[in-house]
N, C-alpha and C positions, 0 to 999 in steps of 0.2 A: 504494500500500500504506500502511495506517495505521502510524504510528510505534509501536513496541512495545519493551518491556523484555525482558531476557534474564537468566536465572539458571541455573546448573548445579546440579542437586540433589546433595547430598553423600551421601545415602543415601535409602532408601525413606521413612523418617519425615520427613526433610527435604523430600522432594518433596511429600508430603502437606501439610506445614505451609505450604509456599510457595503451593500452590494454595488452601488453606483461607484464607490471608490475602488472596487476590485472586481473587474470583469471575470476573474477566475473563481469568484466565490459562488456558493450555492446556499439556498435556504435549507435548513434542517428542522424538521418537526419530530415525527416519530422515528424516522430513519429506517423503517422496515424494508424499504427497497434501496434507497440511496446508499446506505452503509454496506449492504451486500454487494452492490456494484462497485463500490470503492475497494472492497476486499479483492475482487477479481481483476481490478485494473480497468474496468469498462468506464467508470467514472473516476476522474482525477482532479477534483477541485483543490484549489490552493487554500481556500478558507471556507469554513462552515459558519453560517450566520443562524444561530439558534432562535427560532420564532415560537417555540413551543409554549412559552409562558405569556404570549401576547393575549390581550383580553378579547379573544375571538372564539370562545369556547361555549357559546350559548346556542340553544335551539329555541326559537321564539315564534309565536304566531304573528303574522303581519295583519295590518288593519283590514285588508281585503279578503282575508280568510285563507291565505297561503301560509307558508312557513319559511323562515330564514334560518339557515344553518351556518354557524361560524366555521371558519376554515380549520381551527384547531380542535374542534369537537372530535373526540375519539370515535372510532367505529363502534365500539361497545356502547358508548353513551347514545350514539345516534340510533342504534337498533332498539335500545330499551326505552326511548323517549315516548311518552304517551301520545304526543301530537303525531309522531311518525307512524306509530303502530295503528292509530285509528284513521288518520287521513290518507296515509300512503303506505299501507301494509306491505306492498311489494318491495318498497325500499328497505324496510326493516328485514324482510326475508332475504333480500339480496345481500345485505351487509352480513347477516348471520351465515350465509352460505360461503362467504369468503374468508379464507385464512383460518387460523386457530384462535382460540379464546385469548391466548397470551398476545398474539399479534394484534388482534382487534383492540386490546387494551392500550396498545402503543400507537397504532396507525391512526392518522388523522384524515379528515375529509379532503383538505387541500392536497395532501400528499397522495391520497388514493387517486385523485383525478390525474396527477402527474406521473404516476408510476409507469415504468418502462415495460416494454414487451418481454415476455419470458421465452421468446424464440431462442433455442440453444445456440444458434450461430451468433446472435447478438450478444449473448452472455459469455461467449468464448472470445477473449481478447485476441487470440491468435488466428481466428477465422476471418475471412473477408465478410463485410457487412456494410451495406450502403447507409444504414442508420448510424453506424459508428464512424465510418470512413467513406464519405460520399464518393461514388465512382469505383469502389472496390469490388462490387458485385453482390449478388444475392444467391448464395448456395442453396437456399431452401427451395428455389423455383424448381430445381431438378433433384434435390436431395431429400432429406427427411422432412416431410411436410404434412404429416397426419394432423397436426394441431393448427394448421395455418388457414389463411383466409380463403373463402369461396366467393366473397362479395367485395367489390370496391378495391381490389388489389391492383398492382401494376407489375410489369416485368422487373421493376427496381426493388420491390419489397412485397412480401406476402405474409408478413407477421401480423398477429392479431393483438388487439388491446386486451389486457388481462383483467380489467376491473369488473366486478359484479355490480358494485354500487352505481357506477356511471351508466350502466344499462337501464336501471330503474329511473335514474335522473333524466335520461334521454326520453323515456316514455312519458314523463310528466312535465316536459318542457322546462327543465331546470335552467337557471341563468347563473353564470359564474361572475362574481364580483371581484374586482382587484383594485389595487392602488399602485400608482407609479409616482415618480418624482414630479410629473406634470399634473397629477390629480387622479381621481377615481375613474374607473371604466367598468364596463360589463360586456359579457359575451353570452348569448344563448348557447346552450350546450351543443346544439346542432352546428354552430359555427366555431366553437371552441377548438375542436379537433380538426386539423387540416386533412383534406384528401391526400392520399399517399403520393399520387402522381410520380413525378421524377425527382422529388425532393423528400424522401422518407425521413431524412434527418430533421426536418422541420415538422414537429408533431402537433404543436398547438399554435393558435393565433395570439397568444399572450405577448404583449410588448416585452422587449428585453428588460430584465430587472424587475418586472412586475411581481407583486406579492398577492396571491389569492387571499381574500379576506372572508369569503363566504359564498354560499349558494342559496338562491331563493327558488322556491317552488310556488308557482301561481296556484290559486284555488282551482281545484279539479274534483268536483263531486264524484266523477266516475272512478277516481283513484281509490275511493273507500272500498270498492270491490275489486281488488287487484291481487295479482299473484306473481311470484318469481319462481321459476323452475330451472334448475341447473343440472345438466348431465355432466358427470365427471367419471374418471376411470377408477376411482375408489371412493368409498363413502366418507372417508375422513378428509382432512385438509388437502385440497387439490384444485388446480385451476380448471375452468370449464372447458369441455369439448364443444359444448353448445349450450346456450341459455336463452330464455324468453322472459321478458317482463310484459305482463298483459293486464289490462283493465277493460271491463265490459259493462255496458248499460243496455239492458234489454227491456222492451215494452211490448206486450202482446206478441211475444215470440219473434220480434224483429229487433235487430241491432240498431240502437239509436246513436251510440258512440262507442268507439273502441280505441284503445291505445296499445301499440305493440312496438317493442324494441328487441333486437336480437343481440346476443353477446357471443364472443369467441368465433365470429365468422368474418370479421373485417378489422381494419387497422384502427377503427374507432367504434364506439357503440353504434349499432345500426338501427336507426328509426325506420320501421317497416311501413313507410307511407303508402306504397302501392297496395299492400295488404289492407291497411286501414280504409282506403278509398273503396276497394272491392267489397269489403264487408259491411260498410255503413249502409243501412237500409235493406240489407239482405236477411233472410231467415237465420235465426241463431241455431244452426244445426251443423253437424259434422261436415256435411257436404259443402256448405258455405265456408266453413273454417278452412277446409282443405283447398278450396278454390282461392281463397285469400292468400294462403301460404304459397300456393303455386304462382300467383301473380307476383309476389315478392321475389321468389327464388328463381324466376325465369331469367334473371340477370346473373345467376350464379355461374362462376367459371372454376370448377374444381381443378385441383392439381392432381398429380399422379397417385397420391396416397390418401386423399381426403374427400373423395366423391361421396362417401357415406354421410357426410355432414348435411348434404342437401335433403336426403331422406330423413335423417334425424331431426332436422329443424322443421320439416313439414309435419312429422308425427308429433313433435313436441308442441308445436303451435296448436294443432288440433286438440291435443290432450288438455292443455291448459285452458283454452277457450271453452272447451266442453265442460270442464269442471266449473268454470265461472258461470256458464249458462245454466247449469243444473242448480247451482247455488241461487241464482236469481229467480228460478222458477219455484223455489220452495215457499 
């Protein structure tokens, strides 16, 4: 590991100033991803700016009926919060599906959004990887790619985003708030992650040196009946092979509103807009759910070892929506 400096930020302005004075610095909160990457040499910051103790650790209702989540709220506290469990249960389920209890106690909301891919080629500092060294290549395109993208990838990168939490935030139109030396800003989650295109090393639209301060979720009555389902290769702590965050509003057997987002299939949480359009106004039955999934997955471009993901995501979508429809009919 490269030798590095350490400073504790006194406040948000102080954190921004410390990073602005050292372009080789990085923010540190829980460290559950960054420190691991430092150990393997993938990340090599010259200084860590500790933002863990900044007053950004609250979950609060907003006046319009939504929720604001501070960037340093731990994953454990987020999943347990009554506002999240009642208004956005799929978000609580997604957080609980990610990592172990010990890691959830350390990991923070801001850090979760910024975690890096778990692609083994990215994690191996001796392997070529366009995310680490632009222009060096993407061995996963023709190599081991069972866990890689089937949607929105490019020849330059086929890695997937690992977050469970971000999938649920995408389904509920989360907005990321940040501070810079020039003032505050915000990015809808759909714009926060950049398309992979030919620049996979540019993962988010955050300005340089920006500090995430929180995430807001707008009011969404449909989210009260929502679910997150994750498929993984073992029942304990493991990253998703595929996941679905879904919410469903049914009236007289017809879908009035639906929210769908997929995880572990693209370089960013994948909002299933085509599926939502197909399903809105359709009968709430397995045939309609399958047609909606097919509409979204028509754009899938599987690699040599992950074609099974298309079938998995179709079946997973139908299963989760069917469960929600049955619950609505009771």
